[in-house]
C-alpha positions in Angstrom: 0.0 0.0 0.0 1.3 3.5 -0.9 -0.2 6.8 0.1 0.9 10.4 -0.3 0.0 14.1 -0.8 1.4 17.0 -2.8 0.5 20.6 -2.0 1.3 24.1 -3.3 -0.1 26.9 -1.2 0.4 30.4 -2.5 -2.6 31.9 -0.7 -2.1 35.0 1.4 -4.3 36.9 3.8 -5.4 40.4 2.6 -6.9 42.9 5.0 -10.3 44.5 4.1 -12.6 46.7 6.2 -14.6 43.7 7.2 -11.5 41.8 8.4 -9.3 39.5 6.4 -9.8 37.3 3.3 -7.5 34.7 1.6 -6.5 35.2 -2.0 -4.1 33.5 -4.4 -3.5 30.0 -5.7 -3.9 26.7 -4.0 -3.2 23.2 -5.4 -3.5 19.8 -3.5 -3.3 16.2 -4.7 -3.7 13.0 -2.6 -3.5 9.4 -3.6 -3.4 5.9 -2.3 -3.2 2.5 -3.9 -1.8 -1.0 -3.8 1.9 -1.5 -4.6 2.5 -2.5 -8.2 3.1 -6.3 -8.2 6.1 -7.6 -10.0 5.9 -10.1 -13.0 5.4 -13.8 -12.2 8.8 -15.5 -11.4 10.4 -17.7 -13.9 12.1 -20.9 -13.0 15.5 -22.2 -14.0 15.5 -24.9 -16.6 18.1 -27.5 -17.3 18.3 -26.9 -21.0 21.5 -27.7 -22.6 21.9 -24.7 -24.9 22.5 -21.1 -24.0 19.4 -20.0 -26.0 17.2 -22.3 -24.0 18.6 -21.2 -20.6 18.1 -17.6 -21.6 14.5 -18.2 -22.6 13.8 -20.0 -19.3 15.3 -17.2 -17.2 12.3 -14.9 -17.7 8.6 -15.1 -18.5 7.2 -14.4 -22.0 6.3 -10.9 -23.0 2.6 -11.2 -22.1 3.6 -12.2 -18.5 6.2 -9.4 -18.1 3.5 -6.7 -18.5 3.0 -4.8 -15.2 0.2 -6.4 -13.1 -2.9 -4.3 -12.5 -3.4 -2.7 -9.1 -6.1 -0.6 -7.4 -5.6 3.2 -7.1 -7.4 6.3 -5.9 -6.5 10.0 -6.5 -8.1 13.4 -5.9 -7.0 16.8 -7.0 -8.2 20.2 -6.0 -7.0 23.4 -7.6 -8.2 27.0 -7.1 -7.3 30.6 -7.8 -9.2 33.1 -5.6 -9.4 36.8 -6.3 -10.5 39.6 -4.0 -13.8 40.8 -5.3 -15.5 44.1 -4.3 -19.3 44.4 -4.7 -21.8 47.1 -4.3 -25.6 46.9 -4.5 -27.8 48.7 -7.0 -30.0 49.8 -4.2 -27.2 51.7 -2.6 -24.4 52.4 -5.1 -22.9 55.1 -3.0 -22.8 52.8 0.1 -20.0 50.7 1.4 -18.1 48.2 -0.7 -18.3 44.6 0.4 -15.3 42.4 -0.3 -15.3 38.7 -0.8 -12.7 36.0 -1.5 -14.1 34.5 -4.7 -13.6 30.8 -3.8 -15.8 31.2 -0.7 -19.0 31.9 -2.7 -18.1 30.2 -6.1 -17.3 26.6 -5.0 -19.4 24.4 -7.3 -21.6 21.4 -6.7 -21.6 18.7 -9.3 -24.8 17.1 -10.7 -23.9 13.8 -12.4 -26.1 12.3 -15.1 -24.4 8.9 -14.9 -26.7 6.0 -14.0 -26.4 2.2 -13.9 -27.9 2.1 -17.4 -24.6 3.7 -18.6 -22.7 0.8 -17.0 -24.9 -1.7 -18.8 -24.4 0.2 -22.1 -20.6 -0.2 -21.6 -20.9 -3.9 -20.9 -23.0 -4.3 -24.0 -20.2 -2.6 -26.0 -17.6 -4.9 -24.4 -19.7 -7.9 -25.3 -19.9 -6.8 -28.9 -16.1 -6.4 -29.0 -15.3 -9.8 -27.5 -17.8 -11.8 -29.6 -17.0 -9.8 -32.7 -13.2 -10.5 -32.4 -13.4 -14.4 -32.7 -11.4 -14.7 -29.5 -8.7 -17.3 -29.9 -5.8 -17.9 -27.6 -3.7 -18.8 -30.6 -3.6 -15.2 -31.6 -1.7 -14.5 -28.4 1.1 -16.9 -29.2 3.4 -14.3 -30.7 6.4 -15.5 -28.7 6.3 -19.1 -30.0 7.1 -19.1 -33.7 10.8 -19.5 -33.3 10.4 -22.3 -30.8 7.9 -24.1 -32.8 10.0 -23.7 -36.0 13.0 -25.4 -34.2 10.8 -28.3 -33.2 9.4 -28.8 -36.7 12.7 -28.4 -38.5 14.6 -30.8 -36.1 11.8 -33.3 -36.2 11.6 -33.2 -40.0 15.3 -33.7 -40.4 15.3 -36.5 -37.9 12.4 -38.3 -39.6 14.1 -37.9 -43.0 17.5 -39.3 -41.7 15.8 -42.1 -39.9 13.9 -43.1 -43.0 17.1 -43.3 -45.0 18.8 -45.3 -42.2 16.1 -47.8 -42.0 16.8 -48.6 -45.7 20.5 -48.9 -45.0 21.3 -45.7 -46.9 23.4 -44.1 -44.2 25.1 -41.8 -46.7 21.8 -40.1 -47.5 21.0 -40.1 -43.8 24.3 -38.3 -43.2 23.5 -35.7 -45.9 20.2 -35.0 -44.2 21.9 -34.5 -40.8 24.6 -32.4 -42.3 22.0 -30.2 -44.0 20.3 -29.6 -40.7 23.5 -28.9 -38.8 24.5 -26.4 -41.4 21.1 -24.6 -41.1 21.9 -24.3 -37.3 25.3 -22.9 -38.0 27.1 -25.8 -36.4 28.2 -28.1 -39.2 28.7 -31.8 -38.8 32.3 -32.6 -39.8 32.4 -35.2 -42.6 28.9 -36.3 -41.8 28.0 -37.3 -45.4 31.2 -39.5 -45.5 31.7 -40.8 -42.0 28.1 -41.6 -40.9 27.7 -44.0 -43.8 29.8 -46.6 -42.0 27.7 -47.9 -39.3 24.6 -47.5 -37.0 26.5 -46.3 -34.0 28.0 -43.3 -35.9 24.4 -42.6 -37.1 23.2 -42.5 -33.5 26.0 -40.1 -32.7 25.0 -37.8 -35.5 21.3 -37.9 -34.4 22.1 -36.8 -30.8 22.3 -33.0 -31.6 18.9 -33.1 -33.2 17.4 -34.8 -30.2 19.0 -32.2 -27.9 17.5 -29.4 -30.0 14.0 -31.0 -29.8 14.4 -31.4 -26.1 15.5 -27.8 -25.5 12.8 -26.4 -27.8 10.1 -28.5 -26.1 11.3 -27.3 -22.7 11.2 -23.7 -23.7 7.7 -24.3 -25.2 6.5 -25.8 -21.9 7.8 -22.7 -20.1 6.0 -20.3 -22.5 2.8 -22.2 -22.3 2.8 -22.3 -18.5 1.6 -18.7 -18.5 -2.1 -18.0 -19.5 -2.9 -16.8 -22.9 -4.8 -13.5 -22.8 -6.3 -10.8 -24.9 -7.2 -7.2 -23.8 -10.4 -5.3 -24.7 -11.2 -1.7 -23.7 -14.4 0.3 -23.7 -14.8 3.9 -22.6 -17.9 6.0 -22.0 -18.3 9.7 -20.9 -21.4 11.5 -19.7 -21.5 15.2 -19.2 -23.1 16.7 -16.1 -23.6 20.2 -14.8 -22.2 22.4 -12.0 -23.7 25.3 -10.1 -22.5 27.6 -7.2 -23.1 26.1 -3.7 -23.6 29.3 -1.7 -25.9 31.4 -3.8 -27.1 32.2 -7.3 -25.5 35.6 -7.6 -22.8 34.4 -10.0 -22.5 32.3 -13.1 -19.5 30.6 -14.6 -17.9 31.9 -17.8 -16.6 28.5 -18.8 -17.5 25.2 -17.1 -16.8 21.6 -17.7 -18.3 18.6 -15.8 -18.3 14.9 -16.7 -18.0 11.4 -15.4 -15.9 9.0 -17.5 -15.6 5.2 -17.0 -13.1 2.9 -18.7 -13.3 -0.9 -18.5 -10.2 -2.9 -19.4 -11.0 -6.6 -19.7 -7.9 -8.9 -19.8 -9.7 -12.0 -21.0 -8.1 -15.5 -20.7 -11.1 -17.6 -21.6 -14.5 -17.1 -23.2 -17.4 -19.5 -23.1 -18.7 -18.5 -26.5 -22.0 -20.4 -26.3 -22.8 -18.9 -22.9 -21.7 -15.4 -23.9 -24.0 -15.6 -27.0 -26.9 -16.4 -24.6 -27.5 -19.8 -26.2 -27.5 -21.5 -22.8 -29.3 -18.7 -21.0 -33.1 -19.4 -20.8 -33.8 -16.1 -19.1 -32.6 -14.0 -22.0 -34.4 -16.2 -24.5 -37.7 -16.0 -22.6 -37.4 -12.2 -22.3 -36.8 -11.7 -26.0 -39.8 -13.9 -26.8 -42.2 -12.0 -24.5 -44.7 -9.8 -26.4 -43.6 -6.2 -26.5 -40.6 -6.7 -24.2 -38.9 -4.1 -26.4 -41.3 -1.5 -25.1 -40.3 -2.2 -21.5 -36.7 -1.9 -22.6 -37.4 1.7 -23.6 -37.9 2.6 -19.9 -35.9 -0.2 -18.1 -33.1 -1.8 -20.1 -33.8 -5.4 -18.8 -32.5 -6.9 -22.1 -29.2 -5.2 -21.7 -29.0 -6.3 -18.1 -29.6 -10.0 -19.0 -27.0 -9.8 -21.8 -24.5 -8.2 -19.4 -25.1 -10.8 -16.7 -24.7 -13.6 -19.3 -21.4 -12.1 -20.4 -20.1 -11.8 -16.8 -20.8 -15.5 -16.1 -18.9 -16.7 -19.2 -15.7 -14.7 -19.0 -12.5 -15.6 -17.2 -9.9 -13.0 -16.7 -9.0 -9.7 -14.9 -11.2 -6.6 -15.1 -10.0 -3.1 -14.4 -12.6 -0.3 -14.0 -11.3 3.3 -13.9 -13.8 6.0 -13.0 -12.9 9.7 -13.4 -15.0 12.6 -12.3 -14.0 16.1 -13.2 -15.7 19.5 -12.8 -14.1 22.9 -13.2 -14.8 26.5 -14.2 -12.8 29.4 -15.5 -14.0 32.9 -14.7 -17.2 34.2 -13.1 -19.8 36.9 -13.8 -22.1 38.5 -11.3 -25.7 38.2 -12.3 -27.3 41.7 -12.5 -30.6 40.5 -11.2 -28.9 39.6 -7.9 -28.8 43.3 -7.1 -25.0 43.5 -7.0 -22.3 44.8 -9.4 -18.5 44.5 -9.3 -16.4 47.5 -8.4 -13.1 45.8 -7.7 -11.3 42.6 -8.6 -10.6 40.4 -11.7 -13.5 38.1 -11.9 -12.2 36.5 -15.2 -9.1 35.2 -13.3 -11.1 33.1 -10.9 -10.8 29.4 -11.5 -11.5 26.1 -9.7 -11.0 22.5 -10.5 -11.7 19.1 -8.8 -10.7 15.7 -10.1 -11.5 12.2 -8.6 -10.0 9.0 -10.1 -10.8 5.5 -8.8 -9.3 2.3 -10.3 -10.5 -1.1 -9.1 -9.3 -4.5 -10.1 -11.6 -7.6 -9.9 -11.8 -11.1 -11.1 -15.4 -10.7 -12.1 -17.4 -8.1 -14.0 -19.8 -6.0 -11.9 -23.3 -5.9 -13.4 -25.5 -3.3 -11.7 -29.3 -3.5 -11.7 -31.0 -1.4 -14.4 -32.6 1.9 -13.5 -35.7 3.6 -14.8 -34.9 6.0 -17.6 -36.2 9.5 -17.3 -39.2 10.1 -19.5 -37.3 12.7 -21.6 -34.7 10.2 -22.6 -37.1 7.4 -23.2 -39.6 9.3 -25.5 -37.3 9.7 -28.5 -38.7 10.2 -32.0 -38.0 6.6 -32.9 -39.7 5.3 -29.8 -42.7 7.5 -30.6 -43.0 6.2 -34.1 -42.7 2.6 -32.8 -45.4 3.2 -30.2 -47.8 4.6 -32.9 -47.2 1.6 -35.0 -47.8 -0.7 -32.1 -51.0 1.1 -31.2 -52.2 0.7 -34.7 -51.7 -3.0 -34.5 -53.6 -3.2 -31.3 -56.8 -1.5 -32.6 -60.0 -3.5 -32.1 -60.7 -5.9 -34.9 -57.0 -6.4 -35.9 
């Protein structure tokens, strides 16, 4: 576990007739998270060649990637200006001074719901099922090892076939050709091996060693799970408004929630992920007018997401980022005040939250009721009219 904070405080106290206010820039960041795990340990092999020993000393590339770990971070940044106000009711009266961050700190109204999570899981499902997941596509480290086995085995089979017929000279040529391809060379193989069976066995021994070494390396590479990574991201914009009062508005504002799902998949039950062994999903799709209910509560998306979660094996990393910020403020004239002092355009404020969680299962939330405004789209309206037409008496 690691935790920490960073802080830059350039605020200063400024005297005003009503007392003191704080102005300037302040920045603070805090974080905590699990320590980053190291890669899985390799094990020493007893290979007889330097290449084999080197291959066995470390895991394959897919296993050397940094392991996922949980993490949380928050960041607050503000720049406060001294603002002087007067009222329209008494423009000649006293000036009231405020530190801008005291009455401009925003509240964030998020539009993210569980239906957005279900939408992301639906996108993830489309990516996985549309990619024809196959562990063989992850075997990028293996071609050289497999080539060694195939080449050595082919040369050995050819030499043995010649030897069985008593043609040791041709067997020697086959061995010499292989040794030359490996950059070793078999001295006088074509001439010397033709004499007897014992010399043939001596010439075969390097091939057997190569097959053994390559097979040992292959076993080491295959001891780590095959995996493929899929990523989906979704962002929903929200809104911010001043906490203290409605006397100000923001010149520029940004507010959103963004979620990213990183699925490191090791195994997929294709039939299950397609819903072919899920009676609940089939029954729901066969219910009359179930699509109408899905307009308001996405039950179909929920059943599909739940089916996907049950049929995936892997690691799932969910990163959620919330950010809301503004640059510059304006005093609303209808509030009865106007600015007589201070740079309102220089006022700024920012807040960021980041949470990353790691799990062995996908989290599938329950669906929520959609607001009527988002449910009653033009397409839904046309569908509803067509549906009502079909339901008229006598049809």
